[in-house]
C-alpha positions in Angstrom: -102.9 7.0 -176.0 -99.9 4.9 -176.8 -97.6 7.9 -175.0 -99.7 7.2 -171.7 -98.9 3.5 -172.0 -94.9 4.4 -172.5 -94.6 6.7 -169.1 -97.6 4.1 -167.3 -94.4 3.9 -164.4 -94.6 7.6 -164.0 -97.9 7.5 -163.6 -98.7 4.9 -161.6 -96.0 6.8 -159.3 -98.6 9.5 -158.5 -101.3 6.4 -157.5 -102.5 7.3 -160.7 -105.1 5.1 -163.0 -105.5 6.1 -166.7 -107.9 4.6 -168.5 -109.2 5.6 -171.9 -113.1 6.0 -172.6 -114.3 6.3 -175.7 -118.1 6.0 -177.3 -116.9 3.0 -179.2 -117.5 -0.7 -179.2 -115.7 -2.8 -176.9 -114.9 -4.9 -180.0 -113.8 -1.7 -181.6 -111.2 -1.1 -178.7 -110.3 -4.8 -178.8 -109.3 -4.3 -182.8 -107.6 -0.9 -181.8 -105.4 -1.4 -179.1 -103.8 -4.6 -181.0 -103.1 -2.4 -183.7 -100.9 -0.7 -181.7 -99.4 -3.4 -180.1 -102.0 -3.7 -176.9 -102.3 -1.6 -173.9 -101.9 -2.8 -170.6 -104.6 -0.5 -168.8 -108.4 -0.2 -169.2 -110.4 0.8 -172.4 -114.1 1.7 -171.4 -116.7 1.8 -173.6 -119.2 4.3 -173.4 -121.5 2.5 -175.9 -125.1 2.0 -174.7 -126.2 4.0 -173.3 -124.7 5.5 -176.4 -122.1 8.6 -175.0 -123.7 8.9 -171.3 -120.4 9.5 -169.8 -119.2 11.9 -172.6 -122.9 13.8 -172.5 -122.3 14.3 -168.7 -118.8 15.4 -169.0 -119.9 18.0 -171.7 -117.8 16.2 -174.5 -120.1 14.4 -176.5 -120.8 16.0 -180.6 -124.4 16.5 -180.4 -124.9 18.7 -183.0 -126.4 16.5 -185.9 -125.1 19.4 -188.6 -121.3 19.2 -187.1 -118.9 16.7 -188.6 -118.6 13.8 -185.9 -121.8 13.6 -185.0 -122.6 11.4 -182.1 -118.2 11.1 -181.7 -116.7 12.7 -178.2 -114.3 15.3 -178.7 -110.6 14.7 -177.4 -110.7 15.1 -173.9 -108.3 14.2 -170.9 -109.8 14.6 -167.2 -107.5 14.6 -164.1 -110.3 13.5 -161.1 -109.0 13.3 -157.6 -109.4 10.5 -155.4 -112.6 12.5 -154.0 -114.3 12.2 -157.6 -113.4 15.9 -158.1 -112.6 17.0 -162.2 -109.3 18.9 -161.4 -107.9 19.9 -164.6 -109.8 19.2 -168.2 -107.9 19.5 -171.6 -110.4 19.4 -174.8 -108.0 19.4 -177.8 -107.9 18.4 -181.9 -107.9 15.0 -182.9 -104.4 15.1 -183.8 -103.2 16.6 -180.7 -102.6 16.0 -177.3 -100.7 17.7 -174.2 -97.4 16.7 -173.3 -97.3 14.4 -170.8 -95.1 16.6 -168.3 -98.5 18.9 -168.6 -100.2 16.0 -166.8 -97.3 14.6 -164.6 -97.4 19.0 -163.4 -100.7 18.9 -162.9 -100.7 15.7 -160.3 -97.8 17.1 -158.8 -100.4 20.1 -157.3 -103.0 17.4 -156.7 
């Protein structure tokens, strides 16, 4: 997520709001953001009811037999101004698409 911070001016050129959402608490978000030197975009806590947003977007890990049960998948969504999901990427925890891939999608909207 720090790479989004680094490219925030480019996201703003596309009239884009970057935000992070996870099932962690506000306190956890604050501590994490502080540990990486801060963020200037919002971090939203999908904490209570636990994972409600992640579940609606199909990325909540709901199988108690699977690792990280109750967490959300690592996922990116680009949602247009009408609220329509235009692009989804679900990826392993240590990976994420290059921001250029996101800018290519934004150019097409």
